[in-house]
C-alpha positions, 0 to 999 in steps of 0.5 A: 927436744933432740930425744931421737937418740934415746927414744924410738919412733912409736906410732899410735896403737894399730887395731889388730888386722883380724878385728879392724877388717870387720868394720870401716872405723879408723885403724889407729888409736889416739896418742895419750898426751904423754906419748904425743909429748914424748914423740914430738920431743924426738924432733931434732929442730934442724936449721933447715926443716925438710919436713916443712919444705916438702909439705905442700902447705909449708906447715910450721912443723918443727914449731908445733912439735916443740909446743907439743913437747912442752905441753902447750897444745892449744898454741900448737893447734893455733900454729897448725891451723895458721897454715892448714885449714883442715889439719885433722884431715891431713893428719889422717890421709896425707901420705906422710911417708912421701912428704914430711916424714919421708924427708925428716932429717933424723930419718935420713940419719937412721933414727926413724922419722918423727911421727908427724902425721899422728901428732898433727891428728892428736893436736887437732882432735884434742882442740875439738875436744877442748873447744879450741876450734872456733867457727871462722866468723868474719869481723866485718861483712862484705857485699861481694859474693863468690860462687864456688863450684865443687864442695871438695877440699879445694872448694871448702878451704877457699870458702873458709878463707873467704868467709873469714874475710867477710865475703859472701860464699855459695858452694854448688855441688852435684852430689847430695852431700858436701865434701866431695872426695873426702865423703865419697872417695876415701873410705871410713877406715882412713877418714871417718865421715864425722871428721869432715861433717863437723867442718862443713857444719862449721862453715854453714854456721858462719854463713856459707850457703851450700847448693847441693844436687846442682849440676852446672850446665843443666840446673844453672848455666855457667854464665848465669853463675858468673852474672850472679857472683863477683867471682867464681872458683872452679874446684870440681876435681877430676872424676872421669876414670881412665879407660883400659883398652883390652878384650872383654873390658865391657863385661859385667863385673868389670867396674870403675873404682870411683863407682865402687868406692862411692857405693861403699861409702854411701852404704856406710852413710846409711843410703840405699844403693841398688847396685850394691844390693844387687851385688854389682858393686859389692865384693861379698863372697867374690874373688876380687882383682883390683888393677892399679898401684895408687892410693885409690887401688889401696882403698879398693882392696881394703874395702873389698876385704871389709865387704867379705870378699873370699880373696883380694888381689892387686895387680900392678905392672911395676914392682913394689919400690916403683908403685905410686901408692903409700907404702904404709897403705900397702903394709896395712893391706897386706896385714889385712889379707890382700895379695899383691901381684907385682910386675903384672898387667891385664891383657884381657878378661874372660867371660861375661860376667867376668870369670878371670883376668888374662895376665901378662908378666912384665919386667922393668926396662929403661927409665922413662921421662919421670925417672921411673923404669918403664914396664915391658911385656915378657912375651909368652908368659901370660896366664889367667887369674880367676876373678868374679869382680874386677875393679879398675883403679887406673887414675882419673882424667878431667871431664870436658867442662867447656862442653858440659857447661856450654862455655867454649871460652873456658880454656883447657890444656892439652890434657883437658885440665883448666888453664889457670895462672899458677900463682893467682889461679885465675883463668883467662876469663876475668874473675874466674879462678880454678884450683885443685885436680881440675888444674893439676890433674889427679893429685893429693888432698893437701895440694887442693887445700893449698890451692884453695887457700892461695886462690882465696887470697887472689880472689880477695885481691881481685875483689879489692882491685875491682872495688877500687876501680869502681870507686874512682 
């Protein structure tokens, strides 16, 4: 270990931009074993591992880096799996530059961070190849059942943990495939769908039942779900796109990011999507403008490049240093031909179908409550950018679940998220728990996984307590 002074940071080989933008395959190659061992050996094994404390799952990163450096890969995998249900997914899509790698001690010392995400991906991909990843069969079956609403990362992580303890698990999801955001929201160049599908197949193998194309409130009532199961976990995520109030926003050609990304992912999965075939959700031969600065916006611009757009621009109201998206993703997008228009916001849209975006220039003013400098309009500096397709990537809000599910007793916060205890994840309804974005607001996959694992443990305590009371 401690080789960071002599050995430079070295990421896996990245496919050349001109090649990778022609397909939706992942852009990074796999480490060789020797390279993974070399890069893991750069870890300083510091006494206070900030990489671990800044990981939502508190993964034992220094320990599995040490095991990797020593060539003990199966042990490294076992250790990573202890705290993370889906390490191969987190290794691919976590914004490591904002979490573990961004807080690496040797990075702060100027030596370049350890490539934690790439090593995590290598460890787990090797584990799958070698057959070390075993289905989570329970040692003893239990009679209690849990219904999970939502087959995204939070629901899947909870299902895995509950099934290992022998609880009977049924997952209900409105889509025709399990995976949620992992399947329909994140493009294949960041997360190829086979990576998700094999985890879902493993859950099915151990007895998790998936009820797909099932809408709570119409196909089955929420109360019926509660009557059917001993506990219910709500893990729906947030899919309601935030609105933009501006003249012309309803014009044809102004679309929501979630609709655009879902259509693209469905096409790549082999589905027929009429809105794609008609051009409504297809960027081919179009001048594309994406509005927003988060990871969803980065997914949209890079998807548009791959669909054959004539030009792709990203409009963001702050500067590069203050954008919420991953800087690594911005760099990848720029390499692929995306142009970023910083300190700019939409004022309105021209034409129907859309022909352009009226842009107002911005400057950064005083910091807001979060510490980020607030954008201010520069009067008289408006201009128009040409565009045939405008994609709104402004974030997501929760749907009104109490209304959709006819369950007025399900309490929500003033933001519309479900009110749940931050430790147990239980709502005010006995036996009803909630996790992930529907509680936190739009957040990261890794936080949903953490919430799902914690909620599973809390559900087990609830079931044990209920069984004890029934026995008395």
